[in-house]
SEFI-683407 format. One line per 3 residues: number of its first residue (from 1); for each residue x, y negated, z of N, C-alpha, C. Coordinates in nm, 3 decimals. Each point is the difference from the previous one (the first is absolute). Layout:
N
NUM	X Y Z X Y Z X Y Z | ...
This chain:
127
1	-2.690 -0.785 -2.647 0.139 0.004 0.044 0.027 -0.110 0.103 | -0.054 -0.120 -0.028 0.021 -0.113 0.089 -0.060 0.030 0.138 | -0.118 0.063 0.000 -0.065 0.036 0.127 0.084 0.103 0.076
4	0.061 0.090 -0.071 0.084 0.101 0.063 0.119 -0.066 0.069 | 0.061 -0.098 -0.064 0.114 -0.070 0.057 -0.043 -0.076 0.125 | -0.115 -0.068 -0.006 -0.052 -0.071 0.118 -0.029 0.096 0.114
7	-0.063 0.111 -0.033 -0.034 0.100 0.103 0.126 0.053 0.066 | 0.099 0.032 -0.081 0.127 0.050 0.055 0.063 -0.105 0.091 | -0.002 -0.125 -0.042 0.057 -0.108 0.081 -0.070 -0.014 0.134
10	-0.131 0.011 -0.001 -0.077 -0.010 0.125 0.033 0.117 0.092 | 0.002 0.119 -0.055 0.031 0.119 0.081 0.141 -0.011 0.057 | 0.096 -0.041 -0.081 0.139 -0.013 0.047 0.009 -0.104 0.110
13	-0.068 -0.112 -0.017 0.003 -0.106 0.102 -0.060 0.049 0.130 | -0.114 0.071 -0.008 -0.065 0.051 0.121 0.090 0.101 0.070 | 0.060 0.088 -0.075 0.086 0.102 0.057 0.122 -0.062 0.067
16	0.066 -0.090 -0.070 0.120 -0.063 0.056 -0.035 -0.086 0.121 | -0.115 -0.064 -0.002 -0.042 -0.079 0.116 -0.023 0.090 0.120 | -0.059 0.115 -0.022 -0.024 0.094 0.109 0.130 0.048 0.059
19	0.097 0.031 -0.084 0.129 0.048 0.047 0.072 -0.110 0.076 | -0.004 -0.121 -0.051 0.069 -0.112 0.064 -0.059 -0.033 0.136 | -0.130 0.026 0.018 -0.066 -0.035 0.125 -0.011 0.117 0.096
22	0.055 0.113 -0.036 -0.009 0.119 0.086 0.084 -0.021 0.126 | -0.055 0.044 0.110 0.071 -0.011 0.128 0.005 0.138 0.064 | 0.112 0.032 0.058 0.017 0.127 0.069 0.038 -0.031 0.143
25	-0.072 0.060 0.092 0.031 -0.019 0.141 0.136 0.064 0.028 | 0.087 -0.066 0.080 0.136 0.051 0.025 0.006 0.141 0.056 | -0.106 0.045 0.065 0.002 0.136 0.056 -0.065 0.102 -0.092
28	-0.049 -0.042 -0.115 -0.065 0.091 -0.094 0.106 0.071 -0.083 | 0.034 0.122 0.040 0.105 0.075 -0.069 -0.053 0.073 -0.123 | -0.128 -0.023 -0.034 -0.056 0.064 -0.119 0.019 -0.086 -0.124
31	0.062 -0.115 0.015 0.022 -0.088 -0.115 0.084 0.073 -0.104 | -0.031 -0.023 -0.127 0.072 0.067 -0.108 0.128 -0.076 -0.030 | 0.111 0.052 0.049 0.128 -0.066 -0.019 0.076 0.055 -0.119
34	-0.058 0.093 -0.071 0.067 0.060 -0.115 -0.052 -0.054 -0.133 | -0.100 -0.085 0.002 -0.056 -0.056 -0.122 0.106 -0.082 -0.072 | 0.006 0.014 -0.131 0.098 -0.076 -0.075 -0.066 -0.123 -0.061
37	0.080 -0.098 -0.039 -0.055 -0.119 -0.063 -0.014 0.023 -0.149 | -0.031 -0.103 -0.071 -0.026 0.012 -0.144 0.123 0.047 -0.078 | 0.119 -0.021 0.055 0.123 0.044 -0.065 0.047 0.134 0.055
40	-0.086 0.066 0.077 0.029 0.130 0.059 0.122 0.000 0.092 | 0.010 -0.104 0.080 0.104 -0.009 0.102 -0.070 0.004 0.135 | 0.041 0.092 0.085 -0.061 0.014 0.131 0.025 -0.124 0.085
43	-0.096 -0.037 0.084 0.019 -0.115 0.088 0.126 0.010 0.086 | 0.036 0.120 0.042 0.122 0.017 0.079 0.122 -0.046 -0.080 | 0.008 0.040 -0.124 0.113 -0.039 -0.085 0.003 -0.151 -0.023
46	-0.117 -0.060 -0.015 -0.006 -0.145 -0.019 0.051 -0.070 0.126 | -0.043 0.046 0.116 0.044 -0.060 0.127 0.151 0.015 0.015 | 0.054 0.114 -0.039 0.145 0.022 0.008 0.072 -0.097 -0.094
49	-0.047 -0.010 -0.124 0.063 -0.089 -0.098 -0.007 -0.146 0.044 | -0.103 -0.035 0.076 -0.015 -0.137 0.048 0.067 -0.021 0.136 | 0.070 0.100 0.048 0.071 -0.005 0.129 -0.091 -0.032 0.117
52	-0.122 0.051 -0.005 -0.098 -0.024 0.106 0.006 0.114 0.102 | 0.096 -0.009 0.090 0.028 0.106 0.096 -0.120 0.033 0.088 | -0.071 -0.102 0.048 -0.116 0.024 0.088 -0.110 0.076 -0.072
55	-0.026 -0.036 -0.125 -0.102 0.070 -0.077 0.041 0.144 -0.026 | 0.127 0.022 -0.031 0.049 0.135 -0.023 -0.017 0.084 0.128 | 0.032 -0.058 0.115 -0.020 0.070 0.127 -0.146 0.039 0.018
58	-0.092 -0.090 -0.035 -0.144 0.029 0.011 -0.040 0.112 -0.094 | 0.048 -0.005 -0.124 -0.032 0.106 -0.095 0.046 0.136 0.054 | 0.120 0.003 0.054 0.053 0.125 0.056 -0.086 0.045 0.118
61	-0.037 -0.095 0.086 -0.086 0.030 0.115 -0.134 0.057 -0.044 | -0.053 -0.053 -0.110 -0.129 0.046 -0.051 0.011 0.128 -0.085 | 0.121 0.052 -0.014 0.018 0.129 -0.067 0.026 -0.006 -0.148
64	0.048 -0.112 -0.050 0.031 -0.009 -0.143 0.109 0.102 -0.036 | -0.010 0.054 -0.119 0.099 0.095 -0.050 0.130 -0.075 -0.028 | 0.100 0.028 0.080 0.128 -0.072 -0.011 0.076 0.040 -0.127
67	-0.043 0.107 -0.064 0.065 0.047 -0.123 -0.083 -0.031 -0.125 | -0.099 -0.087 0.013 -0.085 -0.033 -0.114 0.086 -0.056 -0.113 | -0.027 0.047 -0.123 0.079 -0.045 -0.115 -0.084 -0.090 -0.090
70	0.064 -0.103 -0.051 -0.063 -0.088 -0.097 -0.021 0.080 -0.128 | -0.121 -0.009 -0.056 -0.032 0.081 -0.117 0.090 -0.028 -0.120 | 0.032 -0.124 -0.023 0.076 -0.037 -0.119 0.145 0.048 0.006
73	0.069 -0.025 0.113 0.143 0.031 0.005 0.038 0.107 0.102 | -0.096 0.045 0.079 0.027 0.106 0.097 0.082 -0.044 0.119 | 0.008 -0.131 0.024 0.078 -0.049 0.114 -0.078 0.016 0.131
76	0.072 0.037 0.105 -0.057 0.011 0.134 0.025 -0.131 0.075 | -0.068 -0.019 0.114 0.028 -0.120 0.079 0.147 -0.014 0.038 | 0.067 0.112 0.029 0.142 -0.005 0.034 0.082 -0.054 -0.118
79	-0.037 0.038 -0.120 0.070 -0.049 -0.119 -0.019 -0.151 -0.017 | -0.121 -0.047 0.028 -0.024 -0.145 -0.007 0.084 -0.073 0.104 | 0.005 0.054 0.121 0.081 -0.063 0.106 0.147 -0.003 -0.040
82	0.048 0.108 -0.062 0.139 0.005 -0.045 0.022 -0.099 -0.114 | -0.093 -0.004 -0.091 0.010 -0.091 -0.116 0.009 -0.145 0.044 | -0.074 -0.033 0.107 -0.003 -0.139 0.048 0.091 -0.023 0.120
85	0.091 0.095 0.026 0.104 -0.016 0.102 -0.056 -0.037 0.137 | -0.103 0.072 0.042 -0.066 -0.032 0.126 0.041 0.102 0.108 | 0.099 -0.035 0.078 0.059 0.090 0.099 -0.103 0.041 0.106
88	-0.073 -0.097 0.057 -0.096 0.034 0.105 -0.112 0.089 -0.053 | -0.039 -0.020 -0.125 -0.105 0.084 -0.060 0.054 0.142 -0.022 | 0.123 0.010 -0.045 0.063 0.132 -0.020 0.000 0.076 0.133
91	0.044 -0.067 0.107 0.004 0.065 0.132 -0.138 0.046 0.043 | -0.100 -0.087 -0.016 -0.137 0.035 0.038 -0.049 0.122 -0.079 | 0.019 -0.001 -0.130 -0.046 0.111 -0.084 0.073 0.130 0.032
94	0.131 -0.007 0.019 0.077 0.120 0.035 -0.041 0.053 0.137 | -0.023 -0.089 0.096 -0.044 0.041 0.134 -0.136 0.069 -0.003 | -0.077 -0.027 -0.105 -0.132 0.060 -0.013 -0.004 0.113 -0.103
97	0.118 0.050 -0.036 0.007 0.121 -0.081 0.009 -0.017 -0.150 | 0.034 -0.118 -0.048 0.013 -0.018 -0.145 0.111 0.091 -0.054 | -0.025 0.056 -0.117 0.092 0.093 -0.064 0.104 -0.074 -0.082
100	0.126 0.005 0.043 0.109 -0.067 -0.071 0.029 0.065 -0.135 | -0.041 0.124 -0.016 0.033 0.074 -0.122 -0.110 -0.003 -0.105 | -0.111 -0.067 0.026 -0.108 -0.010 -0.099 0.054 -0.067 -0.126
103	-0.053 0.040 -0.114 0.049 -0.048 -0.129 -0.113 -0.068 -0.077 | 0.029 -0.116 -0.058 -0.099 -0.073 -0.080 -0.008 0.060 -0.140 | -0.091 -0.052 -0.080 -0.012 0.046 -0.138 0.124 -0.033 -0.083
106	0.078 -0.096 0.046 0.125 -0.036 -0.069 0.114 0.094 0.042 | -0.028 0.087 0.097 0.102 0.092 0.048 0.087 -0.059 0.109 | -0.044 -0.111 0.061 0.079 -0.068 0.103 -0.053 0.029 0.140
109	0.091 0.007 0.095 -0.035 0.008 0.141 0.004 -0.142 0.057 | -0.041 -0.014 0.125 0.007 -0.131 0.066 0.144 -0.050 0.002 | 0.092 0.092 0.022 0.142 -0.036 0.003 0.046 -0.060 -0.133
112	-0.048 0.056 -0.109 0.036 -0.051 -0.133 -0.058 -0.140 -0.022 | -0.125 -0.022 0.046 -0.060 -0.133 -0.012 0.080 -0.102 0.080 | 0.047 0.040 0.118 0.082 -0.089 0.082 0.131 -0.033 -0.072
115	0.060 0.102 -0.058 0.126 -0.018 -0.074 -0.020 -0.095 -0.118 | -0.107 0.020 -0.076 -0.027 -0.085 -0.116 -0.025 -0.145 0.040 | -0.052 -0.019 0.123 -0.031 -0.135 0.048 0.117 -0.064 0.074
118	0.108 0.074 0.016 0.115 -0.053 0.072 -0.024 -0.008 0.150 | -0.089 0.083 0.049 -0.037 -0.001 0.142 0.091 0.095 0.077 | 0.119 -0.045 0.035 0.101 0.086 0.061 -0.040 0.049 0.140
121	-0.061 -0.086 0.082 -0.041 0.041 0.135 -0.107 0.108 -0.009 | -0.098 -0.021 -0.088 -0.106 0.098 -0.019 0.058 0.131 -0.054 | 0.094 -0.010 -0.092 0.064 0.120 -0.055 0.062 0.084 0.110
124	0.064 -0.066 0.096 0.061 0.072 0.113 -0.106 0.068 0.086 | -0.112 -0.066 0.023 -0.107 0.059 0.081 -0.060 0.124 -0.066 | 0.002 0.002 -0.131 -0.064 0.109 -0.073 0.093 0.119 -0.026
127	0.124 -0.009 0.045 0.095 0.111 -0.019 -0.024 0.107 0.103
């Protein structure tokens, strides 16, 4: 059993080191932008939640699915932008075809997340 734990630790370390050191050339559009992290949140949604506008623009440029839903709660990137009251992110996502009517597993739209967060400007954009 102890050997199994050590082996798993070594494999995990090697795998995570490889991922951390991976480099993608800026013109390589074959990069996998839909891969989710360990919590099953797409990188696009993470960039949106972190208000990283430049990274979100790159993901969109590389063809990331703008409607990708988080496995746990079914939230789309637009819902995260609404939840975190990010006006410029909302505009970017809407300009690139984000669906305002998409519904999360909680039954909420982006507009509802904005309302729950007290994001009045975002609520107006989503009407």
